[in-house]
N, C-alpha and C positions, 0 to 999 in steps of 0.2 A: 413174687416175694420182694423183688427190688423196689417196686412202688410202695409197698407196705413198709419196708425198711426206711424209706424216706419220710414216712408219716409217723412212725413209731420207733423209738430208740430201744434196742435190745429185745428181750423176750422171744428169742428165736424159736424155742420149743413151742411156746404158746401160739405163735403165729402159724407155725406148721400145723398144729393140731386143729386150730380153728378154721383155717383155710380148707383143710381136708374135710372137716365136718360140714362146712358150707357146700363144698362140691358134692358130697354124698347127698345132702339135703336137696340140692338142685336136681340131681339125677333121679332121686325118688319122686320129686314133684313132676318131672317130665314123664316118668312111667305112669304116674297116677292120673295126671290131667291130660296128657297127650295120647298115651298109649292105652289108657283105661285100665291099667294093671296096678292094683293096690296090694302088691305082694310083699311090701316091706312096711307094715304098719307101725313098727316100733319107733318111738321117738328117739331122737339123738340128744344126749344129755352130757354136758361137760361142766366141770367145776374149776374155776380159776382161783388159785390161792395166792395171796401176796399182801405184804404190809400196806398200810394206808399210804397213798401217794405214789405207788409204783406204776400206775397207769392202766388199771383194769378197765375202767369205764372208757378211757381214751382209746384203748385198743378196740373195743367194740364199736365205738363211734367211727373210728378210722376204717374198720372193715365195712361198715355200712356205706360210707362214702365211696369205697372202692367197688362194692358189689351191688349196692342199691337194693337191699332186701327190705321187706316189710318188717318193722321192729316194734315190739311192745316192751317198754322198759318199766320195771317194777322195783319198788324198794321194799325189801322184806319186812322192814319195821312197820310198814303200813298194813300188813296182812293181819287179819283178826279171825278168830274162830267164827263159824257160822252162828248167827244169832246175836252177835255183838253189834251194837248200834253204831260203833265208830270204826274207822278204817275201812279196809276192803276185805270182804270175805270171799270164799271160793266161788260161791254162786255168782257174785258180781264179776269176778275174774273170768269165769266161763262166758258170761254174757259179753264182756269186753272183747274176748278173743273171737267169739262168733261174729260180733258186729264188725270187727276189723276185717275178718276173713271175707265177709259179704261185700265189703267195700272194694275188694280186689277184683281185678278183671275176671269175668266168669270163664272165659276160654282164653287164657293167656298164651302168648306165643312162647316157644322155648328159646331161651337165650343161652349163649355160650358162657362158659365159666368166667370170661372176662366181662360179660355184660350183666344185665339185671338178674337177680335171683328172686323168684316169685314166692318161694316157700317162706312162711313166716318164722321169725325167730323171737323167742321170749327171753328177755334178759332180766334176771333177778339179781339185783345188787344187794349188798349188805346181808348176804346169805348166812353169814356167821351169827347174825343177830337172832336167827331162829333157834340158836342153841342157848339163848339167854331167856330167863324168865322175868317178865315185867309185872308179874302178879305175885302176891304173897303165897298163893296156893301152889305156885311152882308148876302149874299145868298148862299155862298159856302156850308155851313153845310146842309142847307135845300135841295139843289140840290142832294148832295151825299146821304142823307138819303132817299129821294124820289126814287132815282135810286136803292138804296139798297133794298127797299121794293119789287121792281119787281123781284129781285132774290129770296128773302125769300118766296114770295108768289107763286113762280113757282112750282105748284104741279105736273106738267107733267114731266119735265126733272130732277127736284131735289127733288122728293118725298122722305120723310123719313130721310133726312139729319139731323144731330144734330148740332145746332149752340150754341156755348158758347161765350158770350161776357164778357169782363172784363174791368173795368174802376176804376180809383182812385177817381174821383169826389171830389178832394181835397177841393174845395170851399164849398161843402156841408158838408164835415166832419168838416171843421173849424167852420162853423156856427152852427153845431149841437152838437159840443163837449163842455164839461164843465170840467175844470181841478179842482180837489179837493184833499185835503189831504187824504191819505188812509193809512191803515196799510200795508205798502209795505215790500219788502224784505230787503230794506236798510233803515236806519234812515232818516226820512224826505222825504220819497218817495212820489211821486205824481203820480196819475193814471188818465188817460183820459177816461171818460165815454161818449159814443156817443149814441145819441137818434136814433131811427129807422128812416131811410130815406124813405120817401113816394114817390108814383108815382108823386105827385104834385111837389115835390122837384126836381125830375129828369127832368120833363118837364120844370121847371124854369131854369134848367141848360142848356137847349137848345135842348134836345132830343124831336123830334116832337111826339105828341100823337099817331099818326098812327104807328110810329116805336115802341114806347114803348108798344102799344097794342098787337103787334105780339109776345112779349116776355111773355111766360107763367109762368116763375119762376124767382124770384129775390131774391138773397141770399147775405146778408152782411157777410163778413169775420170778424173774430175776430180782435179786436184791442188789441195789446199786452201790458201788464203792465211791470213795471220794473222787477218784478220777472220772468215774461215770458222771457224777454230778457236775464236774467241771466241763465235760464235753457237752452235756445236755444244755447247760447254761450258755456256753459260748457258741456252740454250733447250731442248737435248735431254738433256743428262746430269744437270746439277745438280738438276732437279726430282725425280730418282729417288734422291737422297741427302739424308739429314737434316742438311744442312750449311748454315751461314751464312757466306759468304765476302765479305771486303771486296774492293774493286777491286784493291788492291795484290796480294792473294793470287791473284786471278784472272789478273792479268797474269803473275805468277810461274809459274803452272801452264801457261799457254799458251806462255811462253818456253821452259820445259823440254821441252814436247811438241815444239815446232818443232826444238829442238836434238837431240832424241833420235833422230829419223828413224823413229820407230815409229808416227807418226800418231795416230789416235784412241785406239789402245791405251794410249798414254802418258797421255792425259787420264784414262782410266778407272782406270789403276793409281794415279795420284796421288790421285784422289778416294777410292779404296778405302783407301789408306794414311792419308789425312787423317781418314777416318771412324773407322778403328781407333784412331788417336791420340786423337781426341776422345772416343770411347767409353771408352777406358782412363782418361782423365783425368776422365771423368764431368762434363764441362762442358756443362750443359744450359740451354736457354732456356725461357722460359715456354710457348712454342708447341711445345715438344718438339723443336726443332731443336738440333743440336749446334753450339756456338759455336767457331769457329776464329779465334783472334786473330792479327793480323798481327804478325810479328816482324821 
């Protein structure tokens, strides 16, 4: 956990759930491929909920760096019903998974939990978009989810796969959140507290009950306060940029990020733009840091 904490800020519960999920997947893979016992054919499925910019994708990428498992990443907005000429349908997705599985070592060695994980993980981002209809008929999302179920429920060809879904469900977070004054890092800080999102809320958002019923674990990621943004900026992001920022500039960046609704992405974008501005002006310090003056 300590190594992952160094890679990803916050999200303690999500880290715990995902690491246990990966450990279970590894143990099942060992029983299936080394011991020849396919006695746990059920797939492992988890849904990560969190507003845009909280780091859902970053968490998965960090886990992969740590455990080195085979990963197929999908964007739910690219999924289309079978028969549609555009996007990716379930038949194509099945072929992709099979082809990827065949590329893995036929008789892999068993690795410790600290080493490589041979069992494949399927990461489906933008899962909440499956609850939206992009067609006037209003049936697009239901067709895709119904087709998706046939893949998830296939215990013969795809036994033991780990599925991780992630979605912002921004509408739910807006309706569930309450902004109140708090004792924040900055004077007059405001912190957004979000109530727990229930299964009923997710179904109202357009995810069919049958689809949601296949997901055994649902985890809400942390919502970051103004103080969290300040720590992420100063302790996690700034060390990677050749910038020297005064306190006023730091407060300005954090304030813009909070207002944008784009989370950590906004912090990164602002740092990138400031770096470009400083490089263009060629304002360099003796220690090779680029000077950014407060205006």
